[in-house]
N, C-alpha and C positions, 0 to 999 in steps of 0.2 A: 255539288256546287252549282248554283244557278248562274249561267252565263247567257246574257241576251245580246242581240245585235242591234245597233242603232245607226241610222243614216240621217244626217242633218241636211235636209233638202231645201233648196230655194230655186224656184222656177224662173226667177228674174235675173239675179246677180250672183256670181260666185264669190267666194272669199278673196280671190285674186283680183277682183274688180272687173272681170270680164263678163260678157253676156252669158247667162246660163244656157246650156245646151241639153238639159235633162229631158225636155219634151221633144227633141229632134228624133226623127225616125232612124233606127239602126237595124238593118235587116228587116225582119217581120215584126220588130218591136220598137220600143223607144229606148233612149239611153238609160233613163231611170228604171223603166220596166225590165230591161235585160239585167241591170245591176241587181234588182230585187229578186228576180227569178233565179239567177245563179246563186245568190246568197242563201235563198230559202232551201237550196239543195243540201246545205250543211246539216249534218246529223247531230252535232254537239251543241247547237244553239237552241235555247229555249225561248223562241220568239224573235221575230225581226220587226223592229219598230222604225217607222219613217216619221221623222219630226219635221213639221211643215208650218210656216207662218199661217196664222188664222185666215188671212185674206186669200190664201192660195189653196185652201183645203179642198174646195170643190174640184178644181183643176187636177189636183193630185189624186183625188178619188178616181177620176176617169182614167188617168195614166196607170193606176195600179189595179184596175179592175181585173179580176181573175187570179190575182196573187193572194197568198196567205199573209202578206205583210199587214201589220197593225199600224194604222195611221193615227198620229197624235199631233194636234195643232197646238201652237204656242205663240206667245208674244214676248219671247225672251230677248229678241234683238240679237245683234252679232256679239261674238266673243269680245271681251274687254281688250284683248291684245291684238285684235285683227289688223288694225292699221299698221302697227309696227311690224307684224309678221309679213304682211303683204309686201312691204318695202324690203325686209330682210331676206326674203326668199326669191326675189325676182331673178337673180343670177344663178339659182340653184334648183330650178323647177324639175329638172330631170333626175335629180338624185334624192335618195331618202333623207339625207342630211347634207350639210355643207353651207347652210345659210349664214349670213352675218349674225354674230352673237350666238352661234350654235343652233340657229333655227333649223327645224326639221320639217319634213313633209307632213307629219302628223299635226304640227302646229297650225297649218293652214286651215283645216276644217274643224278641229276639235274645239268645242265650246264647253269648258268644264262646268260652269253653272247649270247649263241646260242638261248635260248628261248626268250630273249629280242628282238633279231633280228626278230624272227618269228612273235611275237605279233605285232611288228611295221609294218612288211610287210603285215600282214593280217588285220591290224586296229582292233585288238581284245582288249577287255577290260581286259581279264584274260585268263589263260591257265590252263586246267586240265592236269597235268603231271603224266604219269604212266611209270614205267619201261617196256621196249618193250618185256620182257620175263615174263609177268604176266598173264598167260592164265586163271586164276581163277577170274579175275576181275568181280565184280558184277555190271551189268549195272544199276540196280535199286538203289543200294547204291551210285553209281556215280551220278545219277540224283538227288538223295536226297541231296547230298553234294553240287551240283551246286545250287539247290534251296536255300539251307541254305546260301551259300556264297552270293548270290544275295540279300538276306534279311539283311545281316550284313555288306555288303561291304562299307557302309558309315563309319563304325567304325573299321573294320578289313580288313587287306590287304591279308590275306590268310585263307584257310580252310584246316584242316587236320583231321585225325581220328585216334583214339587209336586202331588200328587194325593190325593184322599180316602183315608184308611187302609183297606187291604184291596183296593184296585183294582189294585194292582201291588206288586211287592216291591222289595228293595234288593239291589244286587250288591256283595259285599265281596271284595277281593283276599285271597288266603290269608295273605300276610304281615301285612296289617292286622289280620286276625282273631287271629293269634298275638300281635301287639302288644297288642291290647285285652285278650286273656286274661291276659297277663303283668301288665298294669297294673291289672286288675280294674276297668275302666271301661266304661260303655256306649258304643255307637257315636256317639250324639248328642253326646258330649263333644268329638268332633273338630270339630263345627261351632258349639259354644257360645262365647259371648263371654268372653274372658279378658283382663282389664284389663292384665296385665303382658306379654302376648304378643298384642296385637291383630292381626287379619288380616282380609282380605276375606271377606265372607259367602260360604260355599260355594254358596249358591243362585245366585250370580252367576258361578260358575266352571263349567268343563267337566264336572265331576262331576254337575252337575244336568241331567238329561235334560229337554228342553223338551217339555211336553205341550200339547195343544190348549187353547184359551182356556176352554172350558166346564169342563175339569178344574181349571184354576188358580182359577177363581171358585167352584167347587162346594165345599160343606162336607159334613159328616155322615160318620159312621163306617159302614164296610161290612165290618166283621169281626163275625161272629156270636158275640160273647162277652158281650153284654148283651141283655136283653129288647127294649130300644128299637131297637138296631141290627139284631137278628134280624128284628123286625117290618118294618123298613125294607127289608131284603134281600128278604123275601117279597113286599112290595108291588111292588118293582122287577121281580122275576121274573114276577109276574102281568101286569104291563104289557109287559115285554120278556123273553120266555122265554130268549133266547140273546143278551144284549146285548154290545156292545163298549164300550170305555171312553168314547168320545165320547157314545154314547147314554145311558150312565149319568150322565155329567156334566150333560147337558141335563135329564134326568129329575130329578136332585137339585136343580137350580136351580128347576125348576117346583114341586117339592115344597116348597121353602123358602117360596114365595109362596102355596101353597095348603093344605098339610097343617097341621092343628093337633093336637098330641098330646093324649092323654086328660088328662094332667097336665103342669105345667111341669117341666122338668128341674131347674131351680134356683129356690129360694125364699129370699129374704132375710127374716129375722125380726128385727124390732126388739124387744129385750127391755125397754128402758126409754128414756126421753128424758133421764134424768139424765146429766150430763156434767161433768167437771172443767174442760173447755175451752169453756165456753159463749160466750166472747168471741172465739174464733178468727175470723179473716177468710177462712179457706180453704174452709169448708164450713158448711152450716146445722147448728146443734146445739141441743139442748133445754135444759132448766133446768139452770143451773150449780150445782155443789156447792162449798161452802167446804171447803178441806182444807189441811193442812200436809203437805208432801212428807216422809213418813217415810223412814227409811233403806231400808226394804224396799219402798217404793212404795205402802204402804197408805194408806187414808183415815183421817185422824186425828180429824176433828171433825164427822163426820156431814154432813147435807144443809142447804144454805141456798139456797132457790130464788130464782133470778134475781139473785143477788149477784155480787160481783166477787172476784177473787183476793185473798188476804191482803195487807195493806199491807206485810208483810215481803218480798214478792217484788220484786226489783229490776228491774222491767220498764220499758221506755221508754214514753212517752205512747202510748196505743193509737191505731191507725189507725181509720178508720171501721169500726165493728163492727155486727154485726146483732143486734138484740134477740132474746132467747130466745123471745119470743112468736111469731116467724115460724114456729117449729116447734110450739111449744105443749107442754104437759105431757101425756104419755100413759103409761099403764102404772103399775107394771111388769106385763108380760104374765102371764097366768095359765098355770100349768104344764099345765093340762088343754087349753088351746088348742094348745100345742106338741105335746101328745100326739096330738091329733086330726089335726094337720098331718102328723106323722110316720107315723101309721097309714095315711093316704092315699098318701103318697109312697113308702112301703115296697112298694107294688105294682110298682115298677120298681127294678131292682137297680143303677141308676146315678144315683139321685137325689142332689141336692146341696143342702145347707143352709148359708147364711151367716148367722151371728149378728152383726148390725151395726145398720143403720138410722141414726137421727140422735141416738143417745145412746151411752153407754158400757156395753157388755154385761157387763163385769166387775162393775158396780155392782148387777146384779140379785141380790137376796138368795137366790135358789134356783137359781143357775147350775149348781151341781153336779147337782142333780136334773134340770134341763133337758137337760144333756149326757147323763145316764144314759138319759133317755127316748129321745133321738135314737139312741143306740147300740143300745139294746134293740130298737128298731123295725127296725134294720138299715139305717139311712140310710148310703148309700155314702160320701159325702164331707161332712165338716163343717169349715167355716172360721170363724174368729173374728176380727173386725176391731175393734181396740182402739187407744186412744191410748197404752196401755202404762203409765200412771201407777199404776194399781192392780194391776199385775202382781206382786203379792207372792208369798211362798213358797207360801201356801195355794192361790192361784190357779194358780200353776205346777204344783203337784202335781195339782190337779183337771184341768187341761188335758192333762197327760201320762197320767194314769190313764184318762181317757176317750178317749185316742188322737185328739185333735183333729188334723186333717190339716194345716191351715195356720193360722198366726197372723200376720195382717197388721197391722203397727204403723204408725200414721199419725204418723211422726216429723216429716217435712216440712222438716227443716233439718239442716245439717252442723255447726252451732255453736250455743252458748247464745244469742248475741245475735240471730241470725235466728229461732230458736225463740221467743224472747220477743216479737219483733216481730210474728210472724204469729199466735201463739197467746195472747199476753197472759199468759204464765206463765213461771216460771223452772224448770220441771221437766225441762229437757233432760238434765242429768246423771242424774237419777233414772230417766228412761226408758231411757237408754243402758245403765245398770247393770242394769236389769231385763231388757233384751234379752240381755245377756251371761249373766245367771243362767239365763234360759230355755234358751239354747243349751247351757250347761254341764249343765243338768238333762237335756236331750235326749241328751247324750253320757254319761249315767250318773253325773253328779256334782251332784246336787241339793243346794242349800243347806239345812242343818238337817234333812236327811232321810237315811235309810239309803241306802247305795249300791244302785244298781239297774242292770240291763243297759241299754246304749245302745238307743235306739229310732230308727226312721226318721221318726217324727212327734213333734212338729209341725215342718213346715218353717217357718222364721221369715223373714218378708218385710218389711223396712222399706220404707215408702212415702213418696214425696214428691210434692206437687202443684207442678208447674212453673208459676210465675207471676213477675210482675215482682220480687217481693220475694225469691224463692228461686233464680232462674235462674242466678245467679253461682256457686252452690254445687252445681249439678246434677251435674257430673262427679265432684267430690269425694265427694258423697253416694253416687252409683251405684257407682263403682269401689271406694270404701272399704268399703261394705257387702257387695259381692260377695266381696271378699277375706275379710271377717270371717264371713259366714254363708252365702255361696254364691249369694245372689240379692237383688235389690232391684227396686223398681218406681218409675218416674217417670211420673206421669199428668198429662194436661193439665188446666188449670183449668176448672172447670165453673161457669158463671154461671147455671145453671138457667133457661134460656130468657129471660135478661135480668132475672130477679128479684133477682139479686145483682150487685154492681158487677163489671164486667169487668176482671179483673186478668191476663188471658192475655198471653203474650209475642207469639204469632202465632196466627192463626186456622188450625187444623189440620183444619177441616171439609172433606170432599171437595167438589168443585165441583158434582156432580150428585146431587141428593137422591134417595134410594131408600127403600123401605119399611124400617122398623126391624125387625131380627131379634128383638129382645128381647121384643116383645109376643107372640111365638110360642114363647119358650123359658123365660122367667122372670117372676116377679112378686114383690111385696113385701107382707109382713104387718106392720102397725104394732103397737105395744105395747098398743093397745086392741082388738086382733083385727080391725081393718079390713084389707081387701085393696085394694091400690093397683094401678092400671093400670101404673104405672111409678115407679121410685124418684126421678124428677124432681119428684114431687108431695110435697115434704118436709113441707108443712103439712097433708097429708091433706085437701085441699080437695075432692077429687073421688073418694072411695073408690067402688069398684064394688060393695061389699057388706061384710058383716061375718060372721065365722065363728061368731058366736053364733046366726045364723039360717040359714046355708047352709054347705055343704061347700066345700072348696077347689076340688074338681073342678067343682061346679055354677057357681061364680063364674068359674073359668078358662074355661069353655066357655059362659058366659052372654052376655046381650045386650050388655053394656057392652064387654067384650073383643072380641066379634064385630063390633060396629060400628066399633071402632077399627081392627081388622085389615082390614076391608073398605075403610075410608077410606084406609088406607095403600096397599092394593092398587090403588086408583084414583088414587093421587097427590093425594088431597084432604086434605092434612095440616091445613088450616085447620078441618076439621070436628071435629078433636079439640083441645080448648083447650090441653092441655099440649104438643102436638106442633108447633103452628104455628111457634113460635120456637125450638124445641129445636135444640141444636147437638151433641147426643150420640147421634143416631140411628144413627151408623155404628159404634158399639161392637159387638164380637162377642158 
């Protein structure tokens, strides 16, 4: 069986939309040069082909001088699904899968039409595809995967591994590539959940090559396409100049427990604590606003702090609800605070911002300006978490104009009755209609607006909390919204360390407590500019500081965060008040 290797290289821009680093020096070589030289050490590959845009051919020739790689120029352009995958993968770059809609790491770089043309031209049976900026590729692991693919190719048309992105590639049978090219779908589509044609997870089948335990448990990206991942690769090579996959896996696990980045990768910013669902039983919320649900989901009657929904709402008697004073009134956040956060985070080209917290971000009077500040600073990913009630035409236009990547809508129910039961409001139909209008606007059909071209963003993700009151509707909710918008999320109930009544169906906490990953990757900023150790501190009882007197970086690497990380490293969770009874420590 003829299996060739292919790398789709671009010396200017990566599929993520970041600046290409393939020509940057890496030790005595370059990123592209090291990737090719390590890949050409494979014994089971019958040729290594580097695919390059025609106008970059001469530059690539110089970079690959002295290697046995075969350079092929093309004018195929980018993959048809690239814009969509770029948005879907922003919050999952460090994992081999986990993107919205089932997007995987292989989807980022694979261009099925281009690869299908190559295998046809070279009369190959299959192609081992690797990102061209993956200098830690393990030749022995690649050979083992080719061997495995040849042994199962009668049953399986691809072989992949549950390994950190960039440590190995994916093998595609030529016929599968032709099929993907004809259907204009990414390869991850083959393993995504489809409610109308459910099947076994491909990770449990023979197409999944079984790697060592250290790789299965290791996270972090090893493709040199962001500043953060490139710095990680450099640190690994300093410690292990010629590492194999298992060595890299062990090193990544150690880094997860020891290394603290200069800045968090993700920051959640609470714009306000005002909320229309202050009486919900599913999550802590701030001061409730009185409103009548307008046809377009707008707020009709301004703010009424701490009040209840209009008497016209036909809600059942409320269950035990949590008074708004548990969260308290904060904000609205000052635009200048957001500007300073964005200026710091812009130092990294993969920084993420979530506009959420314990209030409704659409109620901030200067949301349009805040989104503009984030985009102008160059923030890589922006998500907005909303209850969807105020998702009026103006808000939809603002979201699309600023290219918000993800809009997560906390609907939490599949029918009006359950919605009213858990939220104390009759706004179910309003929110559903608002979701439909947002999706229509994304497809180029905005209400009351001139026609516009379809966009890849925002991805719309309805969300449900799985609890005793909603569990009966879980399948209907999940499958129904996947059919309508492509994806949905069902999250476990969060009792915030016992401070809220436990409404969970079953305890999903792993049996063995380990250090929380989030205190090394993300933090939260409240609407009054406080910085929290964790989003479990909904009342902001123990802020680590305030952005009025310190920078985000200073607080992130300050004594409070440092003490919490050291306590977790020693397994002394009781030393951190918020952590002792926390049941959310296992979140990625």
